[in-house]
N, C-alpha and C positions, 0 to 999 in steps of 0.2 A: 320072967315072962316076956315074950316077944311082942314088941309094939306093932299094932296093926297100922300099916301105912296106907292101906286102901289100894284100890286099883281103878282103872279107867273103864267105863262102860262104853264100848265101841258102838253098840247099838244105839244108845242114847246120843252119842256124839253125832252119828250120821243122821239120825232123825231130826236133831236140832239144826245141823248144818245144812242139810238138803231138805228144805221145806218149800211149800208153794210160794211163799214170799221171796225166798232166796232165788227160786227158779224164775220168778217174774223179773227180779232185778237182774239176773244173769242174762235173760233174753233182751232186756233193755240195754244192757252193757254191750252185747254183741251188735245190736242194731246201731247204736251210736258209734261204736268202733268202726263199723262198716261205712257209715255216712262220713266219718272223719277221713277214712282212707280213700273213699271214692270221690267225695265232693269238697273236702276241706271243712271250713267253718269251725276254726278252733275255739272261738269265743262261745259258740253255742254248744259244742259237743264236749270239750275238755272238762268244764265244770261238772257236767253230768257224769262223765266217766270217773272223775275223781271222787264224786259222791258215792258211786257204786263201789269203788275200791274201799272207801272208808267203811261202807256198810258190810262188805265181805269180811274185813278185819274184825269189826265188832262182833259179827255173828260167829266167827271162828273162835274168838276169845270166850264168848258166852257158852258155846258148845263145849269147849275144853273144860271150863270150870264146872258146868252142869254135869258133864259126863264123869268127871272125877268124883264129885259128890255122890252121884247115883251109884257109882261103882263101890264106894265105901258102904253105902246102905245095903246094897245087894250082898256084899260080903258078910256084913253083920247078920242079915236075915238068913243067909246060908248056914252060918254057924249055929243059929237057933233052930232052924227048920231043916232037919237032916234029910227029909224025904219031900222034895218039891212036887207040886201037882203037875204031872207030865202032860195031861190033856190040855190044860190051859197054856202051858209052855209051848207045846207043839203048835197049837192054833195061832199063838202070837208070833211064832217064828215064821209060819207060812204067810201071814198078813204082812209082816215086815219085809220078807223077800219079794212079795208081789209088788208092794209099794215102791221099794227101792229099784226093782227091775223097770217099772214104768218110767220113773224119773231118770234112771240111767239111760234108757233109750231116748228120752227127750233131750237130755244133755248131749248125747252123741250126735243125734240128728241135727239139732240147732248149731252145734259147733262145726260140723262138716258143711252145713248149708252156708253159713256166714263165712266160714274159713275159706271156702272156694271163692266167694265173692271178694274177700280181702286179697287173696292171692292174685285174682284177676286184676284188681285195681293197682297192683304193684308191677304189672308187666305191660310192655309195649305201649306205654303212655295211655293206659286205659283209665287212669284215675289220678287223684292228687298224690297218692302214695308213690306212684311210679315217678312223678315229677320230683318229689322230695328225694327219693333214692337216687334219681339221675343227678340232681344237683350235688348231693353228698359225695357221689363218686366221680363226677365229671367236672364240677365247678371249682375253680381256683381263683383266689384274689391275690394279686401281685402288687407290691408297693413300687411306684415309679419315682425314683429319686432324680433322674435326669429328665426334666419336663420342659426344657427350653431348646428349641431347634436352632437358635443362634449360637449358644454357647456349647451345648452338648451334641446337637445333631440327632437325627432320627436313628443313627446307628447306635448311639449310647442308650437311647430309649429302648431299642430292641435288645441291647445287651442286658438291661434290667430284666427283661422277660426271659431271655435265653438262660440267664444264670439260675433263675428259680425254677424254670420249667424243663431245663436240660433238653433244649430243642435241638433237632438235627442240624448239622452244619449247612446242608443245602436245603433251603426253604423256597417254597413256591407260593404264589398268590392264587388262591382259588377263585376269589371274586375281584376285590380291589383293595388297595391300601389307601385309605382316605383319612388325612390328618388335617385338623384345623388349628390355627394358632393366632395369638394376639400380635399387635404391632411390636411388642417388646420380645416376641419369640416364645412366650409361654404357651404350651400346648393346651388347648381347651377340649379337644376330643380326638379320639382315634378309633376307627372302625376298620377291621380287616379280618380276613379268614385265610390262614396260612396252613400249609401242610408240607410234609417231607418224610423221609424214611430214616429210621435210626440205624445204629451200627449193625443191628440184627436183621435189617431189611423190613422191619415192621412199620406200616404207615401210621404217622402221627398227624393229628389235625388240631388246630388252635383257632377258635372263634373268639376274637379279642375285641373288647369294648372298654373304652376309657372315657370318662367324663370328668374333666378337671374341675368343673364348677361344683361337683358333689363330693369328690374324694380324690386322694392321690393314689388310689389303688385301681388297677385294671382288673376287669372281670374276664376270665378266660374259661371257655367250655372246651373240654377235650373229647377225643375219640368220636368225632362226628363222621359223616360220610362225605366223600368227595371223589370226583372223577379226575384221574391223572392224565386225561387227554390233553394234548398240546402243552404239556408242562414245560417244555424247553422254551416256550415263548413267555412263560410266566415266572421266571426266576426273580427272586427278591433281591439278590446281591447287586445286580446292575443299578437298581434304584438307589441303594445305599452308596454305591460308588459315585453315581452322578451327583447326589446331594453333597458329598464331601468336596466336590469341586465347585459348587455353586455358593455364592454369597447371597443367601436368602434375604438378609436384612437390607442389603443394597437393592436387591431386585424388587422388593415390594414397596420401598419408600416412594416410588413414583406415583403410587395409587392413593396413598393417604386414606385408606379405609380402616374400619374398626376390627376386621377379621379377615384372615387369609386362609387358603387351603392348599394342600398338596394331594394329588391323586395319581395313582399308578396302577395300571392294568397289566403291565408287562410289555410285550411287543405290540405296537399298534400300527395299523396301515393307514397312511394319510393320502394315498394315491399321489396326485401332483400338487396338493395343497401345502404351501410352505408358510402359511400365516402363523406367526408367533413362534416358529420353530427355530431353535438355536442348536446347532449340531455340536455334539460332544464326542471326544475321544476318551474312552475309559482309562487310557494310560497317560495321555498327555494333556487333557483338558479340552478346550474348545477346538473344534475341527472346522475345516472349510465346508461351506454350504455345498450340498449336493443337489443336483437337479435330476429330473426324470419323471416317468409316469407312475412309478411305484415307490414312494417314499415310505420306508418302514424301519422301525427300530424300537428299542426300549425307550419309553417316553415317560418322563416325569413332568406333570403339568402343575404349574403354580398359578393360582387363580383367586378371584374374589367370589366367595360363595354367594349365589343369588344374582350375580351380575356378569355371568359368563358371556351373555350376548351383548352387554354394554362395554365391558372391558375385556379385551382379547387376552386370553391366558398366555403365559410364557411356557413353551413346550420344549423342554430339554431332551433332545433325542440322541441316543448313542447307538451307532450301528457300524458294523465292519463287514467286509466281504464274507468272512466266515459266518457271522450271525445271519446275514441275508440269505446265504446258501442253506444254512440249517433251517431257517424259517421257511424257505421255499420247499425243502424236502418234507418238513412237517405238514405243510399245507397239502401236498400231493398224497401223503401216506395216511393222513388222519381218516378215521372212520367215525361215523356218528356213534355217540355213547348211548348206553341203554336208557330207555325212557322210563322215568318215574311218573306214573299217571297222576300222582298228587301234586307234582311240581312242574311237569313239562308236557306239552302237547305238540304233536307233529302232524302236518298235513301230508297228503299222498305225494305231493311234489317235493317233500323234504323240508319245506319251510317250518320253522318252529317258534313256539312261544314258551317261556319258562318263568316260574316264580323263583327268584334268586334271593337266598338269605343274605342280608346285609348286617344284621345285628341280632343279639339275643339278650333277653332279660327275664329272670325268674322262670326259665323254661319256655317262654314265648318267643316268637320270632318276628322280625321285621323283614319285609320283602320288597323288592323292586320287580317290575315286569320287564322282561327283555325279549327280544326277537332275533331270529337268525334266518337269513335267506340263502345260506350256503351249507346247509346240513348240520349246523351246530358248531362250525369251526370258529366263526366270529359272531359276536353278540353285540347288540346295542340296546341301551336302556330306552324303553318306550314310556314307562310311567314310574316315577320315583316312589309313589305311594299308592298302589292299586287298592289297598284295603282301607284307605282314607283315615289313617292314623291308628287303626285297630291292630292289635298284636294277637298272635295265636300260632297255630300250626296249619300249614297248607293242607287242605283235605281234598283237593281236586282242581283241575283246570281243563277246560274244553272249549273249542271254538266250532261254531256251526259253519261259518265261512270266515273270510279274511277280516271281516269287520265285527261280526257278532260273536261274543264269547262270554264265558262265565267262569268265576273263580270262587272257591269255597275256603273259608277260614274257620277252623275248629277251636273251641275253647274248653276250659275245665277238664282237661284230660280226655277229650273226645265225648264229653257229655252233651254238647250242643255245637251248632255251627251256623255261620252266616253265609248267604249267597250274594255275590256281586256280579253285576252285568256291565258289559261294554258294547257299544255299537259303532265304535270308530277305531277298531283294532287295538284297543287297550289304552289309548291316549287319555281317555276319561272313563271313570267307572262310577257306578251307583249301587247302593244296596237294594236287593230285591225284597219287597215286603210280602210276606205270606202269612195268612191266619193259621199258624201252626196248630193251635188248640181247637180249631173248628172241625178237624178231621175225624173225630170220634164222637159218637152220640153221647157217651158219658165219659169224658176225658179224665185220665188219671193225672193229677197235677204233678205227681212225682215221676211220671214217665211220659212227657209230652212228645209230640212229633216235631222235632226241632233240629234234625240233622239231614239237610238236603244232599242228594247225590247229584252228579253232573247231568244237566239236561241233554237230551238227544232228540234228533228229528225223525219223525215217522209219518210218511204220507203228507208232508208239508206242515205238520203240526209238531210243536215242541212238547215233549213229555219229560216228566221228572219224577223220580221216586224219592220220597222223604221218609227217613227212618227215625229211630229214637236214640241213636247214638249209644252211649254206655247205659242208658236207662232201660232198654228193652230191645226186642227183636222184631216188633211189628213194623209194617211199612204201609204207606199209602201212595196213590198215584195222582199226579196233577198233570194238567195240560194247558198250553198257551197257544192262542191263535194270533197273537200280536208281537211275536218275537221275544217273548219272555218279560214283557212289561207287566202284564197281569196274568194271573194263573187261576184255573178253575179246578175244583176238586172233582175227581173222577170216581175212584173206588178205593176201598180199603182192603189190603192184602194181609191176611192173618196166617 
């Protein structure tokens, strides 16, 4: 006699697995998954997501066990009752199909709805997920074994980075090379943004941040954007060659301070100012002092941070006739680079302001405010910290005139932003206070108006549109009659 092993009742399995309670938990799971991807909040969302997964596993196990048991009972009843009641069976079948069709449509609809939102949060820095993916693919941590500028030199510190990152042979400074060190030569910090082309001609960028007080590892962000304009004036190698010839320990002993710095921008123009300049020959060491109305060359400045006006920096300058000639040709042939409206503003006369990235941490950026009066060829720092210590991603810069301007800094993957104002050409800034939640009669706490766009002037009145960032697509209009100090709600655009 053949033993009856029983069979599984798929109908019972799906009825137990897909029920109103499971559907409600699935909806909650998608909502929490979207919030995690869009806004973060691991402590709030991950426990709930884990609980949902445990619930699904338990329901699945119960459904399998119950379906197997019911399958065995149905098989036994089939053996006893040779002719089942077809009327009841057909009616039950149609109810089952209708019930499952409704739930199936619900599952497909909610999955597509939240799936689109999750995909959106993973693209173009629109949410926390995009920042997480960016750091996973673009962030590197490199151990620095040579962290003393006296014994190892900056070139050995760079060698640690080049060995792990396989950096191009020819590197250029996109912003500056800024290194701080203690009286014993120990490097305390390094901030720089470098770029170059590999053997295949592909542009590589390296945003490097090192804090020796926290770790012996440097944080490097790869594959950023950079302008190659004027790159011959920003070669990194001349800085390394100059520092090989300089006795830094002897140079800084005269100051007796607790911290020293090295800064390098590439070729700098000093006009006829020879203060603190020591001429260097990249092949022979020190060179004879040169005079003239246009002193220019690769310049490495050694200084005391915070005391640049009290203690004159030592400026090691290397120049040759060939370098000066190439520098002059670059000055005459350069054309203004393309404007990024989130980071750069240009007046009709060609004068410019820009927000320049100096450091990055956890996907956020640190900026300085710089200005140029020669169409973007040469830049000078106007404000070391225009966002008053805040970090984020620049979301706009605009000037009404040479003095009055505004800057926007976004946070949380574009979820919200802050507006800053200057009335002295960027030398000082202040945050603009706006009652963001006042602009809706019945404001949605999950979708506030908290993403200001750049103010503009119309008939002598400043106007500004404020949106919802990643929260939604609604906008409202504000206006100011006192140069952006105070703002008045005008209307809501839906």
